[in-house]
N, C-alpha and C positions, 0 to 999 in steps of 0.2 A: 240447300237448292241451287244457290244462286254458284257453288261449285260444281255443280253439275251442270253447268252453264245452261239451268233457266231461268230468262227474265224475269226477277223478283223487282216488287217495286214495296216500299213497305208508306203508306200514307194515316198521318195521325188524323182522326177524327174529334178531337178532342180539342178544344181551341185552350184549354186553360194550359193543357200540357208543354214544358218545356224538355219541346227535342234536341236541341242542341247541346244538353246537357244530361243526356241519358247517353251513360258509357255502351249500356247494349247497343243502342241504336247507332256509335260511336263506331263499335267493331262492324256491323253489319256496311254501315258505307265503307271503309277498307276495305270491306269486300269486292266493292263492288256495288252494292244495296244503291236502290234510289233509295231517300229516303226524306221527307216535307209532309208538310203538313199540308193538307187536303184543299184545303181553302185557297193557300198559295198558290199550287200545282197547276188549279185549274179554275179561272177563274170568267173565263169562257168570254174575254173582252166584254163583261157587262160595262151598266152604265157609269158615271161617278158616284151616284148613293151608293151600289154597290160596293163601290169600293172606298169611299168614303165609311160606309158599315162597317165592313172588313178593317180598316184599320183601327177604327174606336172600339171595337170588339175586342181584338187583339192586344191590341194598347192596353184597354185598362187590363185583361187578364194577366199582363205582363207584370203590371204595376202589383198588381195582386199580389202573383210569385212573390216581386220583392218584397214586400210588407210583410208576407206569411214568411219566410227566412229569417225579417227581422223577430218573427213572432216569439222565433225561439229562445230570442234571449233576453226578452222581456215582455211583459205580461202586461203593461201600458194600457189602460182604456180606451186611450187617443190611437194606438197601435192598432188594436182589434176594432174600432168604429170605421175605423179608416178603409182597413183592409175588408168588412162588410160594407162600405159605400162603394170599393173596385169593384168590387164581387157582384153585386146589385147592376150595377152600370154598366160589366161588361155581357149583363146574360139580358139586360134588357136591349143590348144593340146587338146580342149574337139572337136572339129571337123574331127582332126584327126583320135580321138578313137572311133567317132559316126560314120565315115563313114569307119572306123577300124573294127570296133567290133560289133558294136550294132546294128546289123539286124534283119532280123526277126528269124533268128537262132537261137539267142540270148534271143530276145523273145522267144519263144517256150520255151528255159530250163527256162526262169524266170516263166513260166504258170506251168511248170512241177512241177518245184520246189517246188513253193506253193501253189500249188493245186486249183488254184483260181477258183474261181465257177460264178463269177462277176466281171466285172473292173470298178472300178468308180474313172471318171478324173474330173477337176473342166471344165468348160466352154475355155478350150484351140483349138487354132491351130494343127490339128493334124504333120506339119512342124516343132515344137516345141521338142525341145529333144527325146525324144527315143519314143515319143505318138505315131507316124506313122506304128513303128515296129513292137511296142506293139497290135494298131487295126487292124492289116494285120493278126498278130498271133490267133488274138482273134476268130476274122472271119474262121478262115480256122477248127478250133476245137470245133468251134459252142457254145465259150464263151461271154455273154452279154457283151455289152459296154455300161456305162452309162455314158453323161458328165452332172454333179451338177455344182447349181452355185452359186457367191461368196457374190458378192454386190448385187444389187437392180437393174434391167433394169426398169428406169422410162422418159426416151427421146418421149418425142408422135410427132417429128418429123424426118423426113427420115435417115435426112445426118449429125449426129449429130456431128459427127467429121472426118476428114480427113481421107479418102483412107479408108471410109464406106460404104459399099456399097451391092445388095441384092447377089451377086456374090461371095463377100467374107463372110457373111453372112452363103450360102450353103455350101462352100468348108468349113468354120469352123467345121459344125455341120454333115453337111449329111453323116460324116462316121459314125458316132456312132448309135447303135441299138435305143438308146432312148433317149431324151433331157430333162432333170428336166429346167422346169422353175416356179419363182415365183409366178407372175400375167399371167390375159387373155394378156395382152398388150405385152407384151414381142412373148407371143405363135404366135400371129395375127401378129406380125412382120415376126416372123419365119416363117412361113405357105406364108406367101408373098414372102419368098425369095427362097422359092421351095423348104422346109422343108414337108416332109408328116404330113399332122396333127397327125396320130396314133401315132407318134413316141415321139408326144412330151404332156408331161404330167404336167399337176398343180400339184404344189404341196406348195405352200407357201415358204416362204425364213425361212430356218433356220437359219441362223444368226440373224436375227433380234426378233425371236419366242420368246414368254415370258420365256420360259423353259431353254431355250440357256441365256437369257439375264440372268433372275436370277441364272445362277451357274457361268457364266462370273463373274459376278461380286465379288464371292467369290474368285476368282483364278487369277483373276487381278494382273501382279504385278504393286501397285503404286509407281507414278514418281514424282508427286506432293506434296511439304510437307502442312503437315497438319497444318500449323502457324496459329496465326490469320489474321484476314484477315479488313478490311476497309470496312467497312458496309454501306461508302457511295460514294461508290463506285461501279459501274455495271462491274461484269464479261464477256468477251467477249470472244468468240472463231470464228475465221474465218476460215472455211474450202472451201479454193476453190476447183473446179474441174480442171481435168490434162488441161490447153493450148492450146491442139490442138485442144481439145472438140471444138470449136469456141469463144473462150476465147477474150475475149477485155482485153490484156495483160497489155497497159498503164493505160486505164484505171483503173484496178485491181491494180496497183501501186501507183495509185493515192489516191483510196479507203483505201487502208493500211496508206498512208500519213497521211488520213485525221483521222483515226481511233486514230494512234500515237498522233494528235493533240488534242484530245478530254480529259481534266483533268479528268470529269467526268467519264470515263471509266477504266477498267484494259482489254488491248487485249494483243492479242497473234493469231498467226498464224498458222497451221497448212497444209503443202503442204500435197497434193494430194499423198497415201500412193507408190504409183506406177507413180512415177511422171519420173522417169529416169533421164533421159538427161538432161530432162528440171528444175533440181535442183535450179539450177545455177541465175533462173529468181527470186529467195527469198533469194539474196545472198545478205546482209547491207540493211537489211528490218531496220527500224526505231521502229517495234514491234520485240517483241522474238518470234525466230522459235522453236516450239516444237514438232517439227514430228518426235521426242522420244518419246513423250508419245502416248499413247496407247488410239483413241475415245471412247473408253466408259469413258475413265476415264475425260478428258476432260468435256464428254456431264456432266458427275457427276457435272465438276467445274464450269460449265461458270453459267451464268443467263440468257442468251441468244446465241444463235447457229448461227451465218449468211454462207449463205451456196450459190450458186450457181447454179452448176448439180448434186450435187452428194449424193450419194442414203446415206448419215451423217444423211439425214435430217430423215430417219424413226428410226435411234439410240436415237436422239433430241426429235421426240416426242413421243417413246415409254418411254421416260423417264417424257414425260408431260414440258418439256421445250420451249421457245415462239423460232419461226422459224422463221428469217429475210433473206426471199429469194430476194437476188442480182441480181433482173434479168437484167436489163442497164449493167451488165459484160459479157453476154454471148448470142447470135443469135441464140440459140434452143428455144422449149416449153417442159413444162413438166408434168406430172401426179400431181404434187401438185400443181402448181397450179390451172391447170384444175379443182379440183377437192376443190379448195379454203378453202388448209389444213395448207396455211401458209399465213404471211405479206408479201405481195409483194413491194418490194421497185424498181422503178421506178430510180431514180439518187439518187445522193449523198446528197444535201439538205432531200430530204425527208427520208434519212437514218439518217441522222444526229437528225430530231423531232422525228424519231420512237426510237433510244437508249433515247433520253432525256425523252420521254415520260415513255417507261421501267424503266428510272433509278427512276423513282419517283413511279411509281408501276407496277411492274412486273408481273404482270399478266393480265392486260391493254394490248390485242389483236385483233385486225378486225376481225378476221379470227372464225367461230364456231368450238366448241366441235363434233358435229356431222359431221360436213368435216374431220376433223381428222380420227377418227373412221368408215369413209367411205374408207378413204387411206390407212389405216393401214391393213383396211379387206381385202383391195383386193391385196397390195402388200407386208403384213405379213402372211398373211391366204390362198390365193389365193378367195378369195372370197366368203369364208366361216369363218365367225370368230370362231364357234365352230369347228373347226380343230383342232387336235393334228399334229401338223407340224412332229416332229420328229418323232412321231409313224409311222403316215403316210408315212415317208422318208422308216423307218426299215421294213416297210412290204413293198413298192414297192420293193426294191432292193433285198429282202429274196424272193420276189415270180418269180424275174428275176432268178435270182441264181437257184431255185428250180426247176423251166417248161427248 
């Protein structure tokens, strides 16, 4: 959008997030896009109490990031307690500031100062951060609000994780003027939850479209050393879903132990990016935890990708990598499973045989290329192979802004 001379700004609502070290945001800055924390960009010249609270919650969250980074190398109880304490203090000061200062009046100030003609959020609950205040202010002055997707929705069963229901989905999306989704599966789920069909627009996946994957490859910060490799060993990356997505955690740990016992493979594990408080479930594994390495680079590195219910399968298939779907590790059903776009594994013995087969021939998979193309057409291009995904996003957003 910036390249087409549309004024664009990105304001981070999450006070915990380190916007200075996100390579994608730094890429946007180089394109001339404004990238700031919304709390720094719009202080409305509020009083000393507000500035003190803002300093405190930003400082405590920054300390928490440092401790979290340190925790990747050490699991000492003291480190965990320190991280928990900084999180509690940061959250307390943030909530005080949010309740006292970040309300509708402040949100109106944000819209006026930014001269916003459209507000784009990700798929986020209105109660998070200052989303609710911004939605209310935008509605009052007729600024359109859009919810844009990040990952890809692939679950074909109703309750795929704890605390997910039609009512929760309705609450999450109904306040937005438009809800952009990647595929018709997601649209149907939201319509069945009570969201008006006309406000749900299928545009494909900006994250996984070919144009962004090519651009992302150019700017991706590399973490894996490009040293020589053992050609006899099969490179395997296991990217499990969030445990609360009906995962059999004990059996998942047994699978990790199995992978560690196979001398013919070189395996690593990348827990889900938003695993949060369940991160401790991956402490003391027999395999390397590569949560610091980005998914795109891991897919490039791997000969084979193992998944449960993650949209990571989309990236792996776009890169042409064999994908093993460990169906036995969860109680959900998936779109890629129904499309026949992966190698479905039903137990540990079958996993071992599949890996041995792929070690001998990395292209020998039991699923057909036409099934992969059908799946990618639906989830990446919204059912239209000829679609220019990024162009369609730009056109829709700008039409909303001008109308």
